[in-house]
N, C-alpha and C positions, 0 to 999 in steps of 0.2 A: 827361393831356397829357404828364406826365413819362415815363410808360411808353412812349408813342409815340416820343418823342425818343431814348430809350435803345435801343428796338428799331431805329430808323432808323440810329443810329450803329453798332450791332452788325452790321446788314445791310450797310452800306457797307463796314465793315472786312472782313467775310467775302467780299464781292465782290472787293475789292481784293486780298485774299490769294489768292483763286482765280485772278485774272488773273496775278499775279506767279508763282505756282507753275506755271501752264500755260505761261508764257513760258519758264521754266527747262526744263520738260519738253520742249516742242516745239523750243526753241532748241538743245538739246543734240544734236539729230540733224542739224542743218543744217551744211553746209560754209560756211566763210567764205573769202573771197579771202585769199591770203597776200600780204604785202607783197613787193615786188620786192627781190631780194637783189642784192648786189654782183655775184655770179656771173651771175644772170639778166640784169642790165643789160648786162654785158659780152657775153653771148651775143647779145642783140638788137643791140647795137652792131656786133658782128662780122658778124652775118647781113646787116645793112644795107649793109655794104661790098660785097656782091655784087649789089646792085640794078643791073639792066641786063644781068646775065649771061644769055645766051640759054638757052632751053628746048630740051632734046633728050630725047625719050622713050627710056628705057632707058640714059641716060647712065651710063657706068661709075662705080663707086664710087671716090671719091678724086680725081677730076679736077675742075678748077675752070673749065674753058673753057665748060662747059655743064652744066646740071642738069635732071633731072626733079624732081617734088616730093619724092619720098622720098630720092633721092640727095642733095638739098640738105639736108634735115633730118639725114640720117645724117652728112654731112660736117660740118655745124655742131656737132652734139652731140659728135662724136668729139673735137673740139678741147677739149671740156670733160670728157673721160674718161667719156662716156656712150656705150655701144655700142648701136646700134639695128639691127634687121633691115633688109633692103634695100627691102621694099615697104611701102606705106602700110597695107595690110591687116594685115601682121605687126606694124608699129609700133603699131597700135591696140590691141594686147594687152599692151603694155609699161607699166610704172609703175602709178600709182594713178589711178583714174577721178576726174574733176573735173566738178562741175556747171557749166553754162555761166555761171551767175551768180557763180561763184567763181573764174573764170579769173585767173591771175597770169602776169606776163611769163615767157616761156620754156615755157609749157605747149604741148603738141602739140594741134592742133585738126584734127578729121577730118570729111570730107564724102563724100557719095554723089553725085558729079557725073555718074556714069553712070546714076543712078537705081536701081541694084540693090544694089551693095555699096560698102564704103568704097573710094574710088578717088582720094582726094586728101588730102594732109596739109599743114598750115601751122604756123607758130610764132606763138603769141599774143604781140604786141608791146606790149600795153597800150593803153589808151584806145580799145578796140574795133577795133584794127588787127591785121592779120595780115601776116607776111612769109612769102613762099612763092615757088615757081617755077611760074609760070602758063604753060600751053601757048601762050597768045596774047601774053604780054608778057615772058616770062622771069622772073627774080627781081624781085619787085615788092612794094609795100606796098598792101594792100587793106583796105576797110572791112568788118569782120565783120557789121555790121548792114545791109549792102546787101541788096536784095531777092534777088540771086543767092545769096550765101553763106548768108543766113537760110534759104532754101529747101532747101539741100542739107546743112546742118549735121547731124552725127550725134552726136559725142561729143568729149570732150577727155581727155587723160591728162597726168599730171605725172611726168616722168622725171628732172628735175634736182633 
């Protein structure tokens, strides 16, 4: 009877140790969300001041009377000393790749709204919201978990 209790105790300890070690092993490769920084909070605050600005495809870089999606992100990030290429496709190659579950305020989020290639970029604003220049609404705040954005989501990049 005593040998059985000792065996059970050793077995339980071994199982617990295996679980703990596997958690460290598998957990070390996962990305974790980064806390919002003062800079990323300012970036989102600044981007929200443009809500309602009209959409114009091919809007020239640096203007504020109208934006397309990538001219908007390029303009906003330039104010924070981050230089981005002009198109959403090119912007998707910048910075560090971020898993969707690890998004942090200020991350760039990319979509295939044309169904073929990356064709839209937005800025993650926290709480599953994105701020972007939409062809139907101009600069707006949208829900990343809406059926539309979920369907077209591709990747995210951290450039800040």
